[in-house]
Each structure stands twice: as C-alpha cells, then as structure tokens.
HTML snippet that shows the backbone in 3Dmol.js (N, CA, C, O; Angstrom):
<script src="https://3Dmol.org/build/3Dmol-min.js"></script>
<div id="view" style="width:600px;height:400px;position:relative"></div>
<script>
const pdb = `
ATOM      1  N   MET A   1     -19.471  76.929   5.764  1.00  0.00           N
ATOM      2  CA  MET A   1     -18.359  76.708   4.876  1.00  0.00           C
ATOM      3  C   MET A   1     -18.076  75.271   4.390  1.00  0.00           C
ATOM      4  O   MET A   1     -17.781  74.456   5.265  1.00  0.00           O
ATOM      5  N   ALA A   2     -18.134  74.797   2.935  1.00  0.00           N
ATOM      6  CA  ALA A   2     -18.265  73.927   2.388  1.00  0.00           C
ATOM      7  C   ALA A   2     -16.721  72.816   2.812  1.00  0.00           C
ATOM      8  O   ALA A   2     -15.597  73.316   2.846  1.00  0.00           O
ATOM      9  N   GLU A   3     -16.948  71.417   3.076  1.00  0.00           N
ATOM     10  CA  GLU A   3     -15.869  70.749   3.503  1.00  0.00           C
ATOM     11  C   GLU A   3     -15.222  70.457   2.376  1.00  0.00           C
ATOM     12  O   GLU A   3     -15.802  70.172   1.328  1.00  0.00           O
ATOM     13  N   ILE A   4     -13.970  70.507   2.518  1.00  0.00           N
ATOM     14  CA  ILE A   4     -13.029  70.437   1.632  1.00  0.00           C
ATOM     15  C   ILE A   4     -12.193  69.005   1.961  1.00  0.00           C
ATOM     16  O   ILE A   4     -11.562  68.619   2.944  1.00  0.00           O
ATOM     17  N   THR A   5     -12.538  68.350   0.510  1.00  0.00           N
ATOM     18  CA  THR A   5     -12.006  66.747   0.285  1.00  0.00           C
ATOM     19  C   THR A   5     -10.770  66.547  -0.330  1.00  0.00           C
ATOM     20  O   THR A   5     -10.425  67.155  -1.343  1.00  0.00           O
ATOM     21  N   TYR A   6     -10.029  65.638   0.302  1.00  0.00           N
ATOM     22  CA  TYR A   6      -8.856  65.284  -0.491  1.00  0.00           C
ATOM     23  C   TYR A   6      -8.355  64.058  -0.798  1.00  0.00           C
ATOM     24  O   TYR A   6      -8.833  63.176  -0.085  1.00  0.00           O
ATOM     25  N   GLU A   7      -7.496  63.653  -1.673  1.00  0.00           N
ATOM     26  CA  GLU A   7      -6.803  61.965  -1.744  1.00  0.00           C
ATOM     27  C   GLU A   7      -5.790  62.296  -2.378  1.00  0.00           C
ATOM     28  O   GLU A   7      -5.674  63.019  -3.368  1.00  0.00           O
ATOM     29  N   ILE A   8      -4.792  61.555  -1.572  1.00  0.00           N
ATOM     30  CA  ILE A   8      -3.527  61.520  -2.216  1.00  0.00           C
ATOM     31  C   ILE A   8      -3.388  60.606  -3.063  1.00  0.00           C
ATOM     32  O   ILE A   8      -3.240  59.470  -2.612  1.00  0.00           O
ATOM     33  N   THR A   9      -3.391  60.798  -4.537  1.00  0.00           N
ATOM     34  CA  THR A   9      -3.103  59.784  -5.524  1.00  0.00           C
ATOM     35  C   THR A   9      -1.752  59.258  -5.738  1.00  0.00           C
ATOM     36  O   THR A   9      -1.575  58.161  -6.267  1.00  0.00           O
ATOM     37  N   GLU A  10      -0.970  59.872  -5.416  1.00  0.00           N
ATOM     38  CA  GLU A  10       0.403  59.316  -5.296  1.00  0.00           C
ATOM     39  C   GLU A  10       1.389  60.193  -4.616  1.00  0.00           C
ATOM     40  O   GLU A  10       1.522  61.413  -4.705  1.00  0.00           O
ATOM     41  N   GLU A  11       2.119  59.237  -3.848  1.00  0.00           N
ATOM     42  CA  GLU A  11       3.205  59.702  -2.925  1.00  0.00           C
ATOM     43  C   GLU A  11       4.414  60.093  -3.918  1.00  0.00           C
ATOM     44  O   GLU A  11       4.653  59.225  -4.757  1.00  0.00           O
ATOM     45  N   LEU A  12       5.007  60.946  -3.955  1.00  0.00           N
ATOM     46  CA  LEU A  12       6.376  61.512  -4.839  1.00  0.00           C
ATOM     47  C   LEU A  12       7.434  61.361  -3.997  1.00  0.00           C
ATOM     48  O   LEU A  12       8.339  60.654  -4.442  1.00  0.00           O
ATOM     49  N   GLY A  13       7.589  61.834  -2.874  1.00  0.00           N
ATOM     50  CA  GLY A  13       8.707  62.071  -1.948  1.00  0.00           C
ATOM     51  C   GLY A  13       8.515  62.809  -0.641  1.00  0.00           C
ATOM     52  O   GLY A  13       7.488  63.464  -0.466  1.00  0.00           O
ATOM     53  N   VAL A  14       9.459  62.732   0.288  1.00  0.00           N
ATOM     54  CA  VAL A  14       9.364  63.126   1.332  1.00  0.00           C
ATOM     55  C   VAL A  14      10.776  64.134   1.277  1.00  0.00           C
ATOM     56  O   VAL A  14      11.953  63.876   1.022  1.00  0.00           O
ATOM     57  N   LEU A  15      10.027  65.464   1.661  1.00  0.00           N
ATOM     58  CA  LEU A  15      11.583  66.489   1.292  1.00  0.00           C
ATOM     59  C   LEU A  15      12.186  66.560   2.556  1.00  0.00           C
ATOM     60  O   LEU A  15      13.415  66.615   2.511  1.00  0.00           O
ATOM     61  N   SER A  16      11.487  66.581   4.089  1.00  0.00           N
ATOM     62  CA  SER A  16      12.125  66.991   5.375  1.00  0.00           C
ATOM     63  C   SER A  16      11.196  66.441   6.391  1.00  0.00           C
ATOM     64  O   SER A  16      10.015  66.270   6.090  1.00  0.00           O
ATOM     65  N   GLU A  17      11.589  66.184   7.434  1.00  0.00           N
ATOM     66  CA  GLU A  17      10.481  65.483   8.739  1.00  0.00           C
ATOM     67  C   GLU A  17      11.309  66.816   9.854  1.00  0.00           C
ATOM     68  O   GLU A  17      12.469  67.225   9.904  1.00  0.00           O
ATOM     69  N   ASN A  18      10.028  67.179  10.645  1.00  0.00           N
ATOM     70  CA  ASN A  18      10.515  68.216  11.648  1.00  0.00           C
ATOM     71  C   ASN A  18      10.628  67.288  12.883  1.00  0.00           C
ATOM     72  O   ASN A  18      10.675  66.058  12.850  1.00  0.00           O
ATOM     73  N   SER A  19      10.664  68.129  14.037  1.00  0.00           N
ATOM     74  CA  SER A  19      10.898  67.193  15.323  1.00  0.00           C
ATOM     75  C   SER A  19       9.706  66.869  16.077  1.00  0.00           C
ATOM     76  O   SER A  19       9.757  66.276  17.155  1.00  0.00           O
ATOM     77  N   ARG A  20       8.512  67.294  15.460  1.00  0.00           N
ATOM     78  CA  ARG A  20       7.219  66.497  15.660  1.00  0.00           C
ATOM     79  C   ARG A  20       6.751  65.567  14.873  1.00  0.00           C
ATOM     80  O   ARG A  20       5.572  65.241  15.005  1.00  0.00           O
ATOM     81  N   GLY A  21       7.587  64.926  13.867  1.00  0.00           N
ATOM     82  CA  GLY A  21       7.216  64.129  13.263  1.00  0.00           C
ATOM     83  C   GLY A  21       6.365  64.245  12.024  1.00  0.00           C
ATOM     84  O   GLY A  21       5.801  63.294  11.484  1.00  0.00           O
ATOM     85  N   TRP A  22       6.318  65.691  11.565  1.00  0.00           N
ATOM     86  CA  TRP A  22       5.252  65.898  10.579  1.00  0.00           C
ATOM     87  C   TRP A  22       6.379  65.776   9.290  1.00  0.00           C
ATOM     88  O   TRP A  22       7.567  66.080   9.395  1.00  0.00           O
ATOM     89  N   THR A  23       5.879  65.385   8.354  1.00  0.00           N
ATOM     90  CA  THR A  23       6.964  65.629   7.057  1.00  0.00           C
ATOM     91  C   THR A  23       6.605  66.310   6.109  1.00  0.00           C
ATOM     92  O   THR A  23       5.409  66.311   5.819  1.00  0.00           O
ATOM     93  N   LYS A  24       7.412  66.983   5.453  1.00  0.00           N
ATOM     94  CA  LYS A  24       6.882  68.212   4.214  1.00  0.00           C
ATOM     95  C   LYS A  24       7.322  67.219   3.153  1.00  0.00           C
ATOM     96  O   LYS A  24       8.437  66.697   3.163  1.00  0.00           O
ATOM     97  N   GLU A  25       6.396  66.984   2.243  1.00  0.00           N
ATOM     98  CA  GLU A  25       5.985  65.995   1.398  1.00  0.00           C
ATOM     99  C   GLU A  25       5.543  66.693  -0.115  1.00  0.00           C
ATOM    100  O   GLU A  25       4.869  67.708  -0.293  1.00  0.00           O
ATOM    101  N   LEU A  26       6.130  65.833  -1.082  1.00  0.00           N
ATOM    102  CA  LEU A  26       5.458  66.348  -2.633  1.00  0.00           C
ATOM    103  C   LEU A  26       4.692  65.180  -2.985  1.00  0.00           C
ATOM    104  O   LEU A  26       5.165  64.054  -2.827  1.00  0.00           O
ATOM    105  N   ASN A  27       3.596  65.365  -3.429  1.00  0.00           N
ATOM    106  CA  ASN A  27       2.595  64.287  -3.888  1.00  0.00           C
ATOM    107  C   ASN A  27       1.555  64.970  -4.783  1.00  0.00           C
ATOM    108  O   ASN A  27       1.363  66.176  -4.938  1.00  0.00           O
ATOM    109  N   MET A  28       0.917  63.907  -5.346  1.00  0.00           N
ATOM    110  CA  MET A  28      -0.122  64.306  -6.360  1.00  0.00           C
ATOM    111  C   MET A  28      -1.279  64.060  -5.770  1.00  0.00           C
ATOM    112  O   MET A  28      -1.633  62.891  -5.616  1.00  0.00           O
ATOM    113  N   VAL A  29      -2.052  65.099  -5.345  1.00  0.00           N
ATOM    114  CA  VAL A  29      -3.349  65.257  -4.701  1.00  0.00           C
ATOM    115  C   VAL A  29      -4.558  65.794  -5.519  1.00  0.00           C
ATOM    116  O   VAL A  29      -4.375  66.661  -6.373  1.00  0.00           O
ATOM    117  N   SER A  30      -5.916  65.234  -5.239  1.00  0.00           N
ATOM    118  CA  SER A  30      -7.031  65.420  -5.914  1.00  0.00           C
ATOM    119  C   SER A  30      -7.569  66.112  -4.857  1.00  0.00           C
ATOM    120  O   SER A  30      -7.844  65.452  -3.855  1.00  0.00           O
ATOM    121  N   TRP A  31      -7.809  67.441  -4.853  1.00  0.00           N
ATOM    122  CA  TRP A  31      -8.666  68.473  -4.006  1.00  0.00           C
ATOM    123  C   TRP A  31     -10.067  68.421  -4.567  1.00  0.00           C
ATOM    124  O   TRP A  31     -10.311  68.819  -5.706  1.00  0.00           O
ATOM    125  N   ASN A  32     -11.197  67.813  -3.572  1.00  0.00           N
ATOM    126  CA  ASN A  32     -12.532  68.064  -4.287  1.00  0.00           C
ATOM    127  C   ASN A  32     -12.864  67.172  -5.555  1.00  0.00           C
ATOM    128  O   ASN A  32     -13.803  67.495  -6.284  1.00  0.00           O
ATOM    129  N   ASN A  33     -12.199  66.204  -5.783  1.00  0.00           N
ATOM    130  CA  ASN A  33     -12.465  65.276  -6.889  1.00  0.00           C
ATOM    131  C   ASN A  33     -11.930  65.813  -7.765  1.00  0.00           C
ATOM    132  O   ASN A  33     -12.141  65.286  -8.858  1.00  0.00           O
ATOM    133  N   ALA A  34     -11.215  66.787  -7.768  1.00  0.00           N
ATOM    134  CA  ALA A  34     -10.808  67.553  -9.230  1.00  0.00           C
ATOM    135  C   ALA A  34      -9.493  66.539  -9.822  1.00  0.00           C
ATOM    136  O   ALA A  34      -9.159  65.420  -9.434  1.00  0.00           O
ATOM    137  N   GLU A  35      -9.020  67.239 -10.704  1.00  0.00           N
ATOM    138  CA  GLU A  35      -7.888  66.656 -11.471  1.00  0.00           C
ATOM    139  C   GLU A  35      -6.392  66.613 -10.414  1.00  0.00           C
ATOM    140  O   GLU A  35      -5.957  67.702 -10.039  1.00  0.00           O
ATOM    141  N   PRO A  36      -5.916  65.773 -10.131  1.00  0.00           N
ATOM    142  CA  PRO A  36      -4.979  65.733  -9.005  1.00  0.00           C
ATOM    143  C   PRO A  36      -3.608  66.706  -9.566  1.00  0.00           C
ATOM    144  O   PRO A  36      -3.254  66.640 -10.743  1.00  0.00           O
ATOM    145  N   LYS A  37      -3.014  67.462  -8.717  1.00  0.00           N
ATOM    146  CA  LYS A  37      -2.194  68.362  -8.455  1.00  0.00           C
ATOM    147  C   LYS A  37      -0.786  68.132  -7.596  1.00  0.00           C
ATOM    148  O   LYS A  37      -0.694  67.675  -6.456  1.00  0.00           O
ATOM    149  N   PHE A  38       0.445  68.651  -8.607  1.00  0.00           N
ATOM    150  CA  PHE A  38       1.519  68.381  -7.504  1.00  0.00           C
ATOM    151  C   PHE A  38       1.273  69.288  -6.073  1.00  0.00           C
ATOM    152  O   PHE A  38       0.745  70.399  -6.121  1.00  0.00           O
ATOM    153  N   ASP A  39       1.680  68.728  -4.931  1.00  0.00           N
ATOM    154  CA  ASP A  39       1.166  69.336  -3.888  1.00  0.00           C
ATOM    155  C   ASP A  39       2.341  69.330  -2.919  1.00  0.00           C
ATOM    156  O   ASP A  39       2.978  68.284  -2.793  1.00  0.00           O
ATOM    157  N   ILE A  40       2.659  70.354  -2.263  1.00  0.00           N
ATOM    158  CA  ILE A  40       4.051  70.445  -1.243  1.00  0.00           C
ATOM    159  C   ILE A  40       3.423  71.000   0.026  1.00  0.00           C
ATOM    160  O   ILE A  40       3.185  72.191   0.227  1.00  0.00           O
ATOM    161  N   ARG A  41       3.217  70.127   0.746  1.00  0.00           N
ATOM    162  CA  ARG A  41       2.810  70.319   2.472  1.00  0.00           C
ATOM    163  C   ARG A  41       3.302  69.796   3.376  1.00  0.00           C
ATOM    164  O   ARG A  41       3.813  68.727   3.043  1.00  0.00           O
ATOM    165  N   GLU A  42       3.422  70.066   4.555  1.00  0.00           N
ATOM    166  CA  GLU A  42       3.348  69.020   5.500  1.00  0.00           C
ATOM    167  C   GLU A  42       2.214  68.445   6.187  1.00  0.00           C
ATOM    168  O   GLU A  42       1.210  69.093   6.483  1.00  0.00           O
ATOM    169  N   TRP A  43       2.405  67.096   6.460  1.00  0.00           N
ATOM    170  CA  TRP A  43       1.329  66.482   7.151  1.00  0.00           C
ATOM    171  C   TRP A  43       1.717  65.648   8.447  1.00  0.00           C
ATOM    172  O   TRP A  43       2.836  65.156   8.595  1.00  0.00           O
ATOM    173  N   ASP A  44       0.810  65.550   9.258  1.00  0.00           N
ATOM    174  CA  ASP A  44       1.123  64.983  10.407  1.00  0.00           C
ATOM    175  C   ASP A  44       1.126  63.400   9.860  1.00  0.00           C
ATOM    176  O   ASP A  44       0.710  62.946   8.794  1.00  0.00           O
ATOM    177  N   PRO A  45       1.862  62.625  11.189  1.00  0.00           N
ATOM    178  CA  PRO A  45       2.226  61.265  10.877  1.00  0.00           C
ATOM    179  C   PRO A  45       1.138  60.404  10.665  1.00  0.00           C
ATOM    180  O   PRO A  45       1.366  59.239  10.340  1.00  0.00           O
ATOM    181  N   ASP A  46      -0.214  60.881  10.828  1.00  0.00           N
ATOM    182  CA  ASP A  46      -1.358  60.011  10.422  1.00  0.00           C
ATOM    183  C   ASP A  46      -2.031  60.352   9.415  1.00  0.00           C
ATOM    184  O   ASP A  46      -2.922  59.621   8.983  1.00  0.00           O
ATOM    185  N   ARG A  47      -1.695  61.632   8.810  1.00  0.00           N
ATOM    186  CA  ARG A  47      -2.233  62.238   7.630  1.00  0.00           C
ATOM    187  C   ARG A  47      -3.823  62.793   7.704  1.00  0.00           C
ATOM    188  O   ARG A  47      -4.680  62.692   6.825  1.00  0.00           O
ATOM    189  N   LYS A  48      -3.944  63.419   9.055  1.00  0.00           N
ATOM    190  CA  LYS A  48      -5.236  63.675   9.453  1.00  0.00           C
ATOM    191  C   LYS A  48      -5.425  65.246   9.560  1.00  0.00           C
ATOM    192  O   LYS A  48      -6.442  65.888   9.825  1.00  0.00           O
ATOM    193  N   ARG A  49      -4.035  65.705   9.251  1.00  0.00           N
ATOM    194  CA  ARG A  49      -3.821  67.284   9.733  1.00  0.00           C
ATOM    195  C   ARG A  49      -2.662  67.554   8.704  1.00  0.00           C
ATOM    196  O   ARG A  49      -1.854  66.732   8.271  1.00  0.00           O
ATOM    197  N   MET A  50      -2.767  68.924   8.408  1.00  0.00           N
ATOM    198  CA  MET A  50      -1.871  69.327   7.599  1.00  0.00           C
ATOM    199  C   MET A  50      -1.599  70.605   7.525  1.00  0.00           C
ATOM    200  O   MET A  50      -2.454  71.302   8.071  1.00  0.00           O
ATOM    201  N   SER A  51      -0.466  71.338   6.909  1.00  0.00           N
ATOM    202  CA  SER A  51      -0.238  72.655   7.268  1.00  0.00           C
ATOM    203  C   SER A  51      -0.479  73.211   5.513  1.00  0.00           C
ATOM    204  O   SER A  51      -0.443  72.597   4.447  1.00  0.00           O
ATOM    205  N   LYS A  52      -0.730  74.662   5.866  1.00  0.00           N
ATOM    206  CA  LYS A  52      -1.198  75.264   4.260  1.00  0.00           C
ATOM    207  C   LYS A  52      -0.090  75.018   3.474  1.00  0.00           C
ATOM    208  O   LYS A  52       0.974  74.923   4.085  1.00  0.00           O
ATOM    209  N   GLY A  53      -0.067  74.872   2.102  1.00  0.00           N
ATOM    210  CA  GLY A  53       0.709  74.297   1.204  1.00  0.00           C
ATOM    211  C   GLY A  53       0.224  75.190  -0.213  1.00  0.00           C
ATOM    212  O   GLY A  53      -0.593  76.091  -0.400  1.00  0.00           O
ATOM    213  N   ILE A  54       1.206  74.414  -1.113  1.00  0.00           N
ATOM    214  CA  ILE A  54       0.876  74.909  -2.472  1.00  0.00           C
ATOM    215  C   ILE A  54       0.855  73.722  -3.372  1.00  0.00           C
ATOM    216  O   ILE A  54       1.529  72.694  -3.318  1.00  0.00           O
ATOM    217  N   THR A  55      -0.251  74.168  -4.377  1.00  0.00           N
ATOM    218  CA  THR A  55      -0.428  73.182  -5.338  1.00  0.00           C
ATOM    219  C   THR A  55      -0.046  73.952  -6.805  1.00  0.00           C
ATOM    220  O   THR A  55      -0.119  75.141  -7.116  1.00  0.00           O
ATOM    221  N   LEU A  56       0.327  72.934  -7.455  1.00  0.00           N
ATOM    222  CA  LEU A  56       0.968  73.112  -9.027  1.00  0.00           C
ATOM    223  C   LEU A  56       0.258  72.356 -10.128  1.00  0.00           C
ATOM    224  O   LEU A  56       0.087  71.138 -10.180  1.00  0.00           O
ATOM    225  N   THR A  57      -0.094  73.197 -10.927  1.00  0.00           N
ATOM    226  CA  THR A  57      -0.746  72.406 -12.330  1.00  0.00           C
ATOM    227  C   THR A  57       0.697  71.879 -12.931  1.00  0.00           C
ATOM    228  O   THR A  57       1.812  72.255 -12.568  1.00  0.00           O
ATOM    229  N   TRP A  58       0.372  70.888 -13.969  1.00  0.00           N
ATOM    230  CA  TRP A  58       1.579  70.203 -14.607  1.00  0.00           C
ATOM    231  C   TRP A  58       2.474  71.343 -15.247  1.00  0.00           C
ATOM    232  O   TRP A  58       3.688  71.142 -15.281  1.00  0.00           O
ATOM    233  N   ASP A  59       1.889  72.693 -15.828  1.00  0.00           N
ATOM    234  CA  ASP A  59       2.530  73.285 -16.636  1.00  0.00           C
ATOM    235  C   ASP A  59       3.266  74.236 -15.693  1.00  0.00           C
ATOM    236  O   ASP A  59       4.347  74.704 -16.051  1.00  0.00           O
ATOM    237  N   GLU A  60       2.603  74.621 -14.208  1.00  0.00           N
ATOM    238  CA  GLU A  60       3.468  75.257 -13.631  1.00  0.00           C
ATOM    239  C   GLU A  60       4.677  74.442 -12.758  1.00  0.00           C
ATOM    240  O   GLU A  60       5.545  75.139 -12.233  1.00  0.00           O
ATOM    241  N   ALA A  61       4.726  73.131 -12.621  1.00  0.00           N
ATOM    242  CA  ALA A  61       5.771  72.277 -12.401  1.00  0.00           C
ATOM    243  C   ALA A  61       6.752  72.248 -13.106  1.00  0.00           C
ATOM    244  O   ALA A  61       7.902  72.139 -12.680  1.00  0.00           O
ATOM    245  N   GLU A  62       6.347  72.365 -14.561  1.00  0.00           N
ATOM    246  CA  GLU A  62       7.663  72.408 -15.353  1.00  0.00           C
ATOM    247  C   GLU A  62       8.256  73.763 -15.348  1.00  0.00           C
ATOM    248  O   GLU A  62       9.475  73.808 -15.182  1.00  0.00           O
ATOM    249  N   ILE A  63       7.687  74.749 -15.484  1.00  0.00           N
ATOM    250  CA  ILE A  63       8.381  76.080 -15.006  1.00  0.00           C
ATOM    251  C   ILE A  63       9.019  76.165 -13.709  1.00  0.00           C
ATOM    252  O   ILE A  63       9.962  76.933 -13.516  1.00  0.00           O
ATOM    253  N   LEU A  64       8.548  75.411 -12.814  1.00  0.00           N
ATOM    254  CA  LEU A  64       9.388  75.615 -11.442  1.00  0.00           C
ATOM    255  C   LEU A  64      10.893  74.634 -11.653  1.00  0.00           C
ATOM    256  O   LEU A  64      12.050  74.884 -11.314  1.00  0.00           O
ATOM    257  N   ASN A  65      10.348  73.550 -12.293  1.00  0.00           N
ATOM    258  CA  ASN A  65      11.482  72.609 -12.435  1.00  0.00           C
ATOM    259  C   ASN A  65      12.750  73.461 -13.743  1.00  0.00           C
ATOM    260  O   ASN A  65      13.964  73.266 -13.787  1.00  0.00           O
ATOM    261  N   GLU A  66      12.119  74.160 -14.437  1.00  0.00           N
ATOM    262  CA  GLU A  66      13.204  74.935 -15.249  1.00  0.00           C
ATOM    263  C   GLU A  66      13.961  76.033 -14.481  1.00  0.00           C
ATOM    264  O   GLU A  66      15.100  76.425 -14.732  1.00  0.00           O
ATOM    265  N   LEU A  67      13.142  76.466 -13.501  1.00  0.00           N
ATOM    266  CA  LEU A  67      13.715  77.629 -12.671  1.00  0.00           C
ATOM    267  C   LEU A  67      14.682  77.037 -11.596  1.00  0.00           C
ATOM    268  O   LEU A  67      15.791  77.519 -11.370  1.00  0.00           O
ATOM    269  N   LEU A  68      14.211  76.049 -11.011  1.00  0.00           N
ATOM    270  CA  LEU A  68      15.023  75.271 -10.070  1.00  0.00           C
ATOM    271  C   LEU A  68      16.484  75.060 -10.595  1.00  0.00           C
ATOM    272  O   LEU A  68      17.544  75.402 -10.070  1.00  0.00           O
ATOM    273  N   THR A  69      16.210  74.283 -11.990  1.00  0.00           N
ATOM    274  CA  THR A  69      17.539  73.813 -12.339  1.00  0.00           C
ATOM    275  C   THR A  69      18.557  74.988 -12.740  1.00  0.00           C
ATOM    276  O   THR A  69      19.757  75.125 -12.500  1.00  0.00           O
ATOM    277  N   GLU A  70      17.753  75.685 -13.351  1.00  0.00           N
ATOM    278  CA  GLU A  70      18.778  77.030 -13.614  1.00  0.00           C
ATOM    279  C   GLU A  70      19.572  77.702 -12.488  1.00  0.00           C
ATOM    280  O   GLU A  70      20.760  77.980 -12.651  1.00  0.00           O
ATOM    281  N   ALA A  71      18.883  77.979 -11.279  1.00  0.00           N
ATOM    282  CA  ALA A  71      19.436  78.276 -10.349  1.00  0.00           C
ATOM    283  C   ALA A  71      20.359  77.298  -9.424  1.00  0.00           C
ATOM    284  O   ALA A  71      21.304  77.761  -8.786  1.00  0.00           O
ATOM    285  N   LEU A  72      20.098  76.231  -9.402  1.00  0.00           N
ATOM    286  CA  LEU A  72      20.872  75.407  -9.135  1.00  0.00           C
ATOM    287  C   LEU A  72      22.722  74.961  -9.587  1.00  0.00           C
ATOM    288  O   LEU A  72      23.723  74.552  -8.998  1.00  0.00           O
ATOM    289  N   SER A  73      22.345  75.330 -10.881  1.00  0.00           N
ATOM    290  CA  SER A  73      23.377  75.227 -11.774  1.00  0.00           C
ATOM    291  C   SER A  73      23.997  76.422 -11.561  1.00  0.00           C
ATOM    292  O   SER A  73      25.134  76.462 -12.030  1.00  0.00           O
ATOM    293  N   LYS A  74      23.623  77.405 -11.009  1.00  0.00           N
ATOM    294  CA  LYS A  74      24.631  78.601 -10.730  1.00  0.00           C
ATOM    295  C   LYS A  74      25.859  78.584  -9.579  1.00  0.00           C
ATOM    296  O   LYS A  74      26.941  79.160  -9.475  1.00  0.00           O
ATOM    297  N   ASP A  75      25.024  77.503  -8.683  1.00  0.00           N
ATOM    298  CA  ASP A  75      25.990  77.242  -7.478  1.00  0.00           C
ATOM    299  C   ASP A  75      26.008  78.363  -6.543  1.00  0.00           C
ATOM    300  O   ASP A  75      26.949  78.653  -5.804  1.00  0.00           O
ATOM    301  N   ILE A  76      24.665  79.091  -6.653  1.00  0.00           N
ATOM    302  CA  ILE A  76      24.628  80.219  -5.346  1.00  0.00           C
ATOM    303  C   ILE A  76      24.659  79.702  -4.059  1.00  0.00           C
ATOM    304  O   ILE A  76      23.905  78.833  -3.622  1.00  0.00           O
ATOM    305  N   PRO A  77      25.743  80.383  -3.343  1.00  0.00           N
ATOM    306  CA  PRO A  77      25.845  80.516  -1.940  1.00  0.00           C
ATOM    307  C   PRO A  77      24.675  80.901  -1.193  1.00  0.00           C
ATOM    308  O   PRO A  77      23.998  81.770  -1.743  1.00  0.00           O
ATOM    309  N   PHE A  78      24.204  80.416   0.081  1.00  0.00           N
ATOM    310  CA  PHE A  78      23.196  80.561   0.594  1.00  0.00           C
ATOM    311  C   PHE A  78      23.718  81.091   2.048  1.00  0.00           C
ATOM    312  O   PHE A  78      22.906  81.373   2.930  1.00  0.00           O
TER     313      PHE A  78
END
`;
const viewer = $3Dmol.createViewer("view");
viewer.addModel(pdb, "pdb");
viewer.setStyle({}, {cartoon: {color: "spectrum"}});
viewer.zoomTo();
viewer.render();
</script>
C-alpha cells in the first residue's frame, strides 16, 4: 500500500476536545501534495495519529454552509 502524506496548510479551528486530549478540528489539508481541501477529523495531541474524517472541496463546503445555515435558522430541537 502506498504511503499517504499530508500537510496541514491552515488551521481553521477546534470544534471539540475529548477526554483523551484528541481534538476535532477544521483545517485545510493537502493530501499527497494535492490542492488543500477542507478537512474535519480528530487529531491526537501530537498530530501523529488521526481518526477517519471527511474532506470537502470549496464547492462542497459552500453547499454544506448553505445547508447548515438553513437548518440552524429553523431552530430545530435535538
């Protein structure tokens, strides 16, 4: 299996932190030297290990933003 490389090109923010110190973050990440994408996943405190996550292109992030804005404006109880 080929090695996967990554570079966090911009740290956008921490969404949460669990009891083990892992943080769920939104970052711009370049995977295998490709164009950076929005990336949401958990990272260990040293950023050596990570959970499975999701990457989004700019267009996908814009659509997600619209969907979240609409959903949050409805004040849906959870």
